[in-house]
Structure formats: structure tokens, C-alpha cells
C-alpha positions as CSV (number, residue, x, y, z in Angstrom):
1,Q,-145.2,-53.1,-122.8
2,F,-144.2,-54.1,-119.2
3,V,-144.5,-50.4,-117.9
4,K,-147.4,-50.0,-119.1
5,R,-148.9,-53.7,-118.2
6,T,-147.3,-53.3,-114.7
7,A,-148.6,-49.5,-114.2
8,A,-151.7,-50.2,-112.4
9,I,-150.4,-51.9,-109.8
10,S,-147.2,-50.3,-109.1
11,N,-148.5,-46.4,-109.6
12,P,-152.0,-46.4,-108.1
13,A,-153.8,-43.1,-109.3
14,E,-154.8,-42.1,-105.8
15,W,-153.4,-42.1,-102.9
16,E,-155.9,-43.8,-100.6
17,A,-156.4,-46.5,-103.9
18,K,-157.3,-49.8,-102.8
19,R,-154.6,-52.3,-102.2
20,K,-153.5,-54.5,-105.2
21,D,-153.1,-57.9,-105.3
22,S,-149.6,-58.6,-104.0
23,L,-149.4,-62.2,-105.6
24,Q,-149.9,-60.2,-109.0
25,M,-147.0,-58.0,-108.4
26,N,-145.0,-60.5,-106.9
27,G,-145.4,-62.2,-110.3
28,A,-144.1,-58.7,-112.1
29,I,-141.4,-58.8,-109.5
30,A,-140.0,-62.4,-110.6
31,E,-140.8,-61.5,-114.5
32,A,-138.7,-58.0,-114.0
33,N,-135.9,-60.3,-112.2
34,E,-136.0,-63.1,-114.9
35,V,-135.3,-60.6,-117.7
36,Y,-132.5,-57.9,-116.0
37,A,-130.7,-61.1,-115.1
38,K,-130.5,-61.8,-119.1
39,A,-130.2,-58.2,-120.5
40,D,-126.6,-57.7,-122.0
41,D,-127.2,-54.0,-123.4
42,P,-126.6,-51.8,-120.3
43,F,-129.4,-49.3,-121.2
44,L,-132.3,-52.2,-121.1
45,K,-130.5,-53.7,-117.9
46,D,-130.8,-50.2,-116.1
47,K,-134.8,-50.3,-116.9
48,W,-135.4,-53.7,-115.6
49,A,-133.1,-52.8,-112.5
50,F,-135.2,-49.9,-111.7
51,Q,-138.6,-51.9,-112.4
52,R,-137.7,-54.3,-110.1
53,C,-137.1,-51.7,-107.3
54,K,-140.2,-49.5,-108.1
55,L,-142.5,-52.7,-108.2
56,A,-141.0,-54.2,-104.8
57,F,-141.8,-50.5,-102.9
58,Y,-144.8,-50.4,-104.0
59,N,-145.3,-54.6,-102.8
60,N,-143.8,-53.5,-99.3
61,R,-141.2,-55.3,-99.9
62,H,-138.9,-52.5,-98.8
63,G,-135.9,-54.9,-97.8
64,D,-135.6,-56.0,-101.4
65,C,-136.1,-52.5,-103.2
66,I,-133.1,-51.5,-100.6
67,R,-130.9,-54.2,-101.4
68,W,-131.4,-54.3,-105.3
69,Y,-130.9,-50.3,-105.4
70,D,-127.4,-51.2,-103.5
71,E,-126.8,-54.2,-106.0
72,Y,-127.1,-52.2,-109.2
73,F,-127.2,-48.8,-109.0
74,S,-124.5,-47.6,-106.4
75,G,-122.0,-47.3,-108.8
76,N,-124.0,-46.5,-111.3
77,S,-125.0,-42.7,-111.2
78,S,-124.5,-41.9,-114.7
79,S,-127.9,-43.6,-115.8
80,A,-130.9,-41.8,-116.3
81,V,-133.3,-43.8,-113.8
82,T,-130.3,-43.8,-110.9
83,N,-132.5,-40.5,-109.0
84,L,-136.0,-42.3,-109.4
85,A,-134.7,-45.9,-108.1
86,L,-132.6,-44.0,-105.3
87,S,-136.2,-42.4,-104.5
88,Y,-137.1,-45.7,-104.2
89,K,-135.0,-46.8,-101.9
90,A,-135.0,-43.6,-99.8
91,G,-138.9,-44.5,-99.6
92,S,-138.0,-47.6,-98.0
93,L,-135.9,-46.7,-95.6
94,F,-138.1,-44.3,-93.9
95,R,-140.9,-46.6,-94.4
96,T,-138.8,-49.2,-92.1
97,G,-138.1,-46.2,-89.7
98,N,-134.4,-45.9,-91.0
99,L,-135.0,-42.1,-91.1
100,K,-132.3,-40.5,-90.9
101,E,-131.0,-43.3,-93.8
102,A,-133.7,-41.9,-96.1
103,A,-133.1,-38.1,-95.4
104,Y,-129.6,-39.3,-96.7
105,A,-130.9,-40.8,-99.8
106,Y,-133.6,-38.1,-100.7
107,S,-130.5,-35.5,-100.2
108,K,-128.5,-37.6,-102.5
109,A,-131.5,-37.9,-105.2
110,F,-132.2,-34.0,-104.8
111,T,-129.3,-33.4,-106.6
112,L,-129.4,-35.7,-109.2
113,S,-132.7,-34.6,-110.8
114,D,-134.6,-31.1,-111.6
115,R,-137.6,-32.5,-112.5
116,N,-138.1,-34.7,-109.3
117,K,-136.4,-32.2,-106.9
118,K,-139.9,-31.2,-105.3
119,M,-140.5,-34.8,-104.9
120,A,-136.8,-35.7,-103.1
121,Y,-137.2,-32.7,-100.7
122,T,-140.8,-33.9,-99.8
123,G,-139.4,-37.1,-98.9
124,F,-136.7,-35.2,-97.4
125,L,-138.9,-33.0,-95.1
126,W,-141.0,-36.5,-93.9
127,A,-137.5,-38.0,-92.9
128,S,-136.5,-35.0,-91.4
129,D,-139.2,-34.3,-88.8
130,F,-139.6,-31.1,-91.2
131,C,-136.0,-29.6,-91.2
132,N,-135.9,-30.1,-87.2
133,Q,-132.6,-27.7,-86.7
134,D,-131.3,-30.4,-84.1
135,L,-130.9,-33.1,-86.0
136,I,-128.6,-31.4,-88.6
137,G,-125.5,-32.8,-86.4
138,S,-126.2,-36.3,-87.0
139,Y,-128.1,-36.4,-89.9
140,T,-124.8,-34.2,-91.9
141,A,-122.2,-36.7,-90.4
142,Q,-123.6,-39.7,-92.7
143,C,-122.1,-37.6,-95.7
144,K,-119.2,-38.5,-97.4
145,T,-118.5,-35.6,-99.3
146,I,-117.8,-31.8,-98.8
147,E,-120.5,-31.7,-101.5
148,E,-122.9,-34.0,-100.2
149,K,-123.2,-32.4,-96.6
150,A,-123.2,-28.3,-98.4
151,T,-126.5,-29.8,-100.2
152,M,-127.7,-31.8,-96.9
153,M,-127.7,-28.3,-94.8
154,A,-128.8,-26.3,-97.7
155,M,-131.7,-29.2,-97.4
156,F,-132.4,-28.2,-93.7
157,G,-132.4,-24.7,-94.3
158,M,-134.9,-24.2,-96.9
159,H,-137.2,-25.2,-95.0
160,G,-139.6,-22.5,-92.3
161,T,-139.8,-19.1,-91.4
162,D,-137.0,-18.6,-88.9
163,Y,-134.1,-17.1,-90.5
164,R,-131.2,-19.6,-91.0
165,L,-128.2,-17.3,-91.9
166,P,-126.5,-19.5,-89.8
167,I,-126.9,-22.2,-92.7
168,L,-126.3,-20.2,-95.2
169,E,-123.2,-19.4,-93.6
170,A,-122.2,-23.1,-93.1
171,V,-123.1,-24.0,-97.0
172,Y,-120.8,-21.6,-98.1
173,S,-117.9,-22.2,-95.8
174,L,-118.3,-25.8,-97.3
175,Q,-119.2,-25.0,-100.9
176,P,-118.7,-21.2,-101.7
177,S,-119.8,-22.5,-105.5
178,S,-123.0,-24.3,-104.3
179,P,-125.9,-23.8,-106.1
180,L,-128.4,-23.8,-103.5
181,L,-126.9,-20.6,-101.9
182,S,-129.1,-18.8,-104.1
183,L,-132.1,-20.5,-103.4
184,L,-131.4,-20.1,-99.9
185,A,-130.4,-16.3,-99.9
186,T,-133.6,-15.3,-101.5
187,P,-136.0,-16.3,-98.4
188,E,-133.9,-14.8,-95.8
189,I,-134.8,-11.4,-98.0
190,H,-138.7,-12.7,-98.3
191,K,-138.7,-13.3,-94.7
192,L,-137.0,-10.3,-94.1
193,E,-139.6,-8.3,-96.0
194,E,-142.6,-10.0,-93.9
195,Q,-141.3,-10.1,-90.6
196,Y,-139.2,-6.6,-90.8
197,F,-140.0,-4.4,-93.5
198,T,-143.7,-4.6,-94.2
199,P,-144.7,-4.3,-90.3
200,Q,-142.1,-1.3,-90.3
201,L,-143.4,0.7,-93.0
202,S,-146.9,-0.1,-92.1
203,A,-146.3,1.7,-88.6
204,E,-145.3,4.9,-90.1
205,K,-146.6,8.3,-90.7
206,G,-149.0,7.2,-93.7
207,G,-148.1,3.9,-93.6
208,K,-151.0,1.5,-94.4
209,Q,-151.2,-2.0,-93.5
210,L,-150.3,-3.9,-96.6
211,Y,-151.6,-7.8,-95.7
212,V,-154.1,-8.9,-93.4
213,S,-152.7,-10.4,-89.8
214,Y,-154.0,-11.9,-87.2
215,T,-150.4,-11.4,-85.1
216,F,-150.8,-8.9,-81.9
217,R,-148.2,-7.5,-79.7
218,D,-147.8,-4.9,-77.4
219,D,-146.0,-1.6,-77.5
220,S,-142.5,-2.8,-75.4
221,T,-142.9,-7.0,-77.7
222,A,-143.5,-4.5,-80.7
223,T,-140.2,-2.8,-80.2
224,Q,-138.2,-5.2,-79.2
225,S,-138.8,-7.1,-82.6
226,R,-138.0,-4.3,-84.5
227,A,-134.6,-4.1,-83.1
228,A,-134.1,-7.3,-83.6
229,G,-135.3,-7.5,-87.3
230,L,-133.2,-4.7,-87.9
231,A,-129.9,-6.4,-86.4
232,Q,-131.3,-9.1,-88.4
233,V,-131.3,-7.3,-91.8
234,K,-127.8,-5.9,-91.2
235,K,-126.2,-9.0,-90.4
236,T,-127.6,-10.8,-93.4
237,A,-126.5,-7.2,-96.0
238,L,-123.1,-7.9,-94.8
239,F,-123.1,-11.3,-95.5
240,F,-124.2,-10.9,-99.1
241,E,-121.8,-8.2,-99.6
242,K,-119.2,-10.6,-98.7
243,L,-121.0,-13.4,-101.1
244,A,-120.8,-10.3,-104.1
245,Q,-116.8,-9.8,-103.8
246,D,-116.0,-13.7,-103.7
247,K,-115.5,-14.8,-107.5
248,A,-116.1,-18.3,-106.3
249,V,-119.9,-17.8,-105.7
250,K,-122.2,-18.0,-108.6
251,Q,-123.9,-15.1,-109.7
252,Q,-122.2,-12.2,-107.7
253,G,-124.9,-9.7,-108.7
254,L,-127.7,-11.6,-107.1
255,Y,-125.9,-11.1,-103.8
256,A,-125.1,-7.2,-104.1
257,A,-128.9,-6.7,-105.2
258,G,-129.8,-8.3,-102.4
259,A,-127.4,-6.6,-99.5
260,A,-128.3,-3.2,-101.4
261,Y,-132.2,-3.9,-100.6
262,L,-131.3,-4.9,-97.3
263,R,-129.4,-1.6,-96.6
264,F,-132.4,0.2,-98.1
265,M,-134.5,-1.7,-95.8
266,A,-132.5,-0.2,-92.7
267,K,-132.2,3.2,-94.3
268,D,-128.8,3.0,-94.8
269,Y,-129.3,4.9,-98.5
270,T,-125.3,5.5,-98.3
271,G,-124.1,1.9,-98.1
272,A,-127.4,0.5,-100.5
273,R,-125.3,3.2,-103.0
274,A,-122.2,2.2,-103.1
275,I,-123.2,-1.7,-103.1
276,L,-125.2,-0.6,-106.4
277,A,-121.9,1.6,-107.8
278,N,-119.4,-1.7,-107.7
279,A,-122.5,-4.5,-108.4
280,A,-121.9,-7.0,-111.5
281,A,-125.3,-6.7,-113.3
282,G,-125.1,-10.4,-114.5
283,N,-128.2,-11.5,-116.3
284,E,-131.2,-9.4,-117.6
285,K,-133.1,-10.0,-114.0
286,I,-130.3,-9.0,-111.8
287,K,-129.8,-6.0,-113.7
288,T,-133.1,-5.6,-113.3
289,Q,-133.5,-6.4,-109.7
290,L,-130.6,-3.5,-109.3
291,Q,-132.7,-1.0,-111.3
292,L,-135.6,-1.9,-109.1
293,V,-133.2,-1.3,-106.0
294,T,-131.9,2.2,-107.5
295,L,-135.6,2.9,-108.0
296,L,-136.2,2.2,-104.0
297,V,-133.0,3.9,-102.5
298,A,-133.9,7.3,-104.9
299,A,-137.2,7.7,-104.0
300,N,-136.1,7.5,-100.1
301,E,-132.8,9.2,-99.8
302,D,-134.1,13.1,-99.5
303,K,-135.8,14.1,-97.1
304,I,-138.5,15.6,-99.5
305,I,-139.2,14.3,-102.5
306,T,-139.1,18.2,-104.6
307,K,-140.2,18.5,-108.4
308,E,-136.3,18.5,-109.4
309,R,-136.5,15.0,-107.9
310,E,-139.7,14.1,-109.4
311,A,-138.0,14.7,-112.6
312,Q,-135.1,12.4,-111.9
313,L,-137.7,10.0,-110.9
314,L,-140.0,10.1,-113.7
315,P,-137.6,8.2,-116.1
316,S,-137.8,5.4,-113.6
317,F,-141.6,5.7,-113.0
318,Q,-142.7,4.8,-116.8
319,W,-139.8,2.0,-117.2
320,L,-141.7,0.5,-114.0
321,V,-145.4,0.9,-115.5
322,Q,-144.0,-0.4,-118.6
323,K,-142.1,-3.4,-117.4
324,A,-145.3,-4.3,-115.3
325,R,-147.3,-4.3,-118.5
326,E,-144.9,-6.3,-120.3
327,D,-144.3,-8.8,-117.7
328,R,-146.6,-9.9,-114.8
329,E,-143.9,-10.7,-112.4
330,Y,-143.2,-6.8,-112.0
331,E,-146.7,-6.2,-111.6
332,I,-146.6,-6.5,-107.7
333,F,-143.7,-4.8,-107.1
334,C,-145.1,-1.9,-109.2
335,R,-148.4,-1.8,-107.2
336,N,-146.7,-1.6,-103.8
337,F,-143.9,1.0,-104.5
338,F,-146.6,3.5,-105.6
339,S,-149.5,2.6,-103.6
340,Q,-146.6,1.9,-99.9
341,V,-143.7,3.5,-100.5
342,L,-144.0,6.5,-102.8
343,A,-147.5,7.2,-101.7
344,Q,-146.5,7.3,-98.4
345,R,-143.4,9.6,-98.9
346,Y,-145.6,12.2,-99.8
347,E,-148.2,11.8,-96.9
348,Q,-145.1,12.0,-94.8
349,Q,-144.5,15.8,-96.5
350,G,-147.9,16.4,-96.4
351,D,-148.5,16.2,-100.0
352,T,-152.1,14.1,-99.7
353,A,-152.9,15.4,-103.3
354,R,-149.8,13.7,-105.0
355,A,-150.2,10.7,-102.6
356,A,-153.7,10.3,-104.3
357,L,-152.3,10.6,-107.6
358,A,-149.6,7.9,-106.6
359,Y,-152.3,5.3,-105.3
360,G,-154.0,6.1,-108.5
361,L,-150.8,4.6,-110.0
362,S,-150.9,2.0,-107.8
363,D,-154.6,1.6,-109.3
364,L,-154.0,0.5,-113.2
365,I,-156.3,-1.5,-114.8
366,F,-153.7,-4.3,-115.7
367,L,-152.5,-4.1,-111.6
368,V,-156.2,-4.3,-110.3
369,K,-156.7,-7.2,-112.2
370,R,-153.8,-8.8,-110.3
371,R,-155.4,-7.4,-106.7
372,S,-158.4,-8.9,-107.6
373,N,-156.6,-12.4,-107.0
374,D,-155.0,-11.8,-103.9
375,Y,-158.1,-11.9,-101.4
376,N,-155.3,-11.1,-98.6
377,Y,-154.0,-8.2,-99.7
378,S,-155.6,-4.9,-97.9
379,S,-154.6,-1.6,-99.5
380,P,-156.8,1.4,-99.8
381,T,-157.0,2.6,-103.4
382,A,-157.6,6.3,-104.4
383,I,-161.2,6.5,-104.3
384,W,-161.0,5.1,-101.2
385,Y,-158.3,7.4,-100.2
386,A,-159.8,10.6,-101.6
387,R,-162.9,9.9,-99.8
388,D,-162.2,8.7,-96.2
389,E,-158.7,10.9,-95.8
390,M,-158.3,13.9,-97.7
391,S,-159.9,17.0,-96.6
392,T,-161.8,19.5,-98.9
393,E,-158.2,21.8,-99.3
394,S,-156.7,18.6,-100.5
395,L,-159.1,18.0,-103.0
396,L,-159.0,21.2,-104.7
397,Q,-155.4,20.4,-104.6
398,L,-155.8,17.3,-106.7
399,Y,-158.4,18.9,-108.8
400,T,-156.1,21.8,-109.8
401,L,-153.2,18.8,-110.1
402,M,-154.9,17.0,-112.4
403,T,-156.8,19.7,-114.5
404,G,-153.9,21.8,-115.2
405,P,-150.6,19.6,-114.5
406,K,-147.5,21.7,-115.2
407,T,-144.7,19.3,-115.3
408,A,-143.9,16.4,-117.0
409,T,-144.0,14.3,-113.8
410,E,-147.3,15.4,-112.7
411,K,-148.6,15.0,-116.6
412,F,-147.5,11.7,-116.0
């Protein structure tokens, strides 16, 4: 009843809501303090201790919020409301200009609740000048345990588009079993995809611009950027291979899949195969990732995709299309594989008829629906390709393929 009665004054519905009556809020704080002092039940005492911290924060009594948290919650981390109370303490530290201390409090709150991680991380961003890398040393100096330091290091690595491999290496050296390692690893792959691999594919023969880009570079700058990107790909792959072999690391298969994918990006297909051969699948999602990387390698490792190679790839084509039909999470991969990888390979070997069919696969109706919501995506459809880029001879070859397919792959 108290929470419902005070919700309107302690938790305004809108960010710019009209300021509530501070005297009314002080009355509610006094009431919470009075009942807190009398409460014998530890469960209820937790809740009243939390309510006075929360109300004090919203009434700008930040000193009281900090003091009351320290008086009750510092040694009571098992309470269900500890992380929320700690968030209000962190917010009070932030409001009073104690940014370093606020970031430390937010980093501790981050580990206490899965439900409120986003809220705690948003506060951490504000308190750390949006993960200013120059602050890492002074901010992590507050940490009292190795686990706390690993967590704060990881939080500094979660924001921004710059590569954060040194932070991954630091977190691993501090706490190899850190659950945040995987949260840092996958964005590193995404950055390398966006900043190195996608531009690299677009620059190759048959390459199409995958996404609308407003970045313009001269040829010399682009060459330097590709060289630096390739070096980053190789460094990251080596580190992921190290993680994949360390039994202290959680989800070793994830790093094996990541390392194999990075080797594929670097066109080191032999290295990718070696990693895939020794990878521990782990859960079903990691097993699927390993299959996807295996497909990418198989479609690229030969100079020419022969009919024999097509026959070997066919079961994977069928599996991928079915996977995309059943699970939207794999639709974009399916679309990109046929339009940006397979079609491009066929164009590079001068087989525009098969390239058109690959584009046609990326136009499957369930993939087109997904594409309609992706306004930045600019890949050509099969009909555009046929109209704009195919010669009469190629169109006749395509007609022959479509009206009289001979192999199982052509029929597919």
C-alpha cells in the first residue's frame, strides 16, 4: 500500500514530469524511516530500507540516499532489492558529481541483476564519459577484487565502434571464467564484419554494395585500411583460438566458431578447416554457427565451384533455406550467403546464369519480407541483375538452366 501510494511522487511517468512536492516526499521518507526502525522481519526491513533510499533519491536528498544505502545494504548483498538500492546510490553519486565512485557502484549493480543490466549500464555510460578509455586506470583502481576489476574492464569494452581486443585480453587475464567475455567477443566480430569484411567483399569482382555508406576514401587510404583490418582479423583470430583451448573459459565452442569465421574472413581456409575439425560444439546454437562457417569455407575454398562441388554443397543449401524458414534469426545470413557470397563466386568465374539463380534464392518470399523492413539494405534482386547486368547469351543460358535443369543442384 505504501509503494502504491508513493509511486506517483517517487517515480514520475515522464522524464520531464512536473517536480513533485518535496514536503510531501519528506513526509513519506519520515514514514518509511519510522516503519524501518520498528520492522523485525528481515524481509520487510529490506523493503523499507530500499523505499527510503528510493524516495531520498527522487527528492534530491542524495547524501541521505548514499548514507542509508551504506548503513543497511553494504553487508546485505543477498537481498532481492540490493541491486536497485545500489543503483539509487550510484545515481546519487552521479548527481553529486562523484562520477568515478558512481561508475564503480553501477559496475557492481550490473552484476547483481540480469533484469536491470541495461539500466545499470546506461548509468555507467554517463558516469564514465561514455566509456572514455583514458579513465580505465583510475576507475578500475577502486575495485576491491579481481572479479570487480574484470567486470569494470569489460564494461569499458562494451561501448563504441573501435576495436577492443586489448580489453578482451585484459579481462581474460584477470578472470578467464568471466561470463562477460562472450559479450565482448561477439561485437568484435561484428566490427570486423562491418569495417573490414563487408567492404572487402564489395571491392572484389562481382561485389555489390551491401549497405548504404556515407564514408568516402581515396585509393591509398582504402588500401591502408584493408591492411590494418586484415591484421586485426588475424590478431583476433589468434586470441579466440587461445580461448577455445582453455578449459577455464565458458563456451569454448563459441570462440572456436569465431576463430574459424575470422580465418575465413582472412581467406585462410586451411586454418579455418583445422579449427572446425577440433571445435567442441557445445549447445545447439554454437553447433549451428559451426555449420554456417563450414558452409562459407566450403563455398570459397576452391578457385572454381564445379558441379561436383555444387553436389557437395547442396545438402547445406537445403539445410540453410529450411533453417531460415523456421527461425527468423537465420534469415539475414541465408539472404547474404546467396546474394553476397555464392552469387559473387559465380560472377568471378564468369557464370552469370548461376549467379542469377543465386540472387533468386536470396529473393525467396520469406527473405523478401524481412528485407522490406531493412531500409539501408541495397542488394540487387535477381530481376534487377537479369535486366541490368546480363547479356543475351547469359540470359539464354539462364533460360536453358531454368527450363531443363539436369543436376540436383540446378533443380534446387
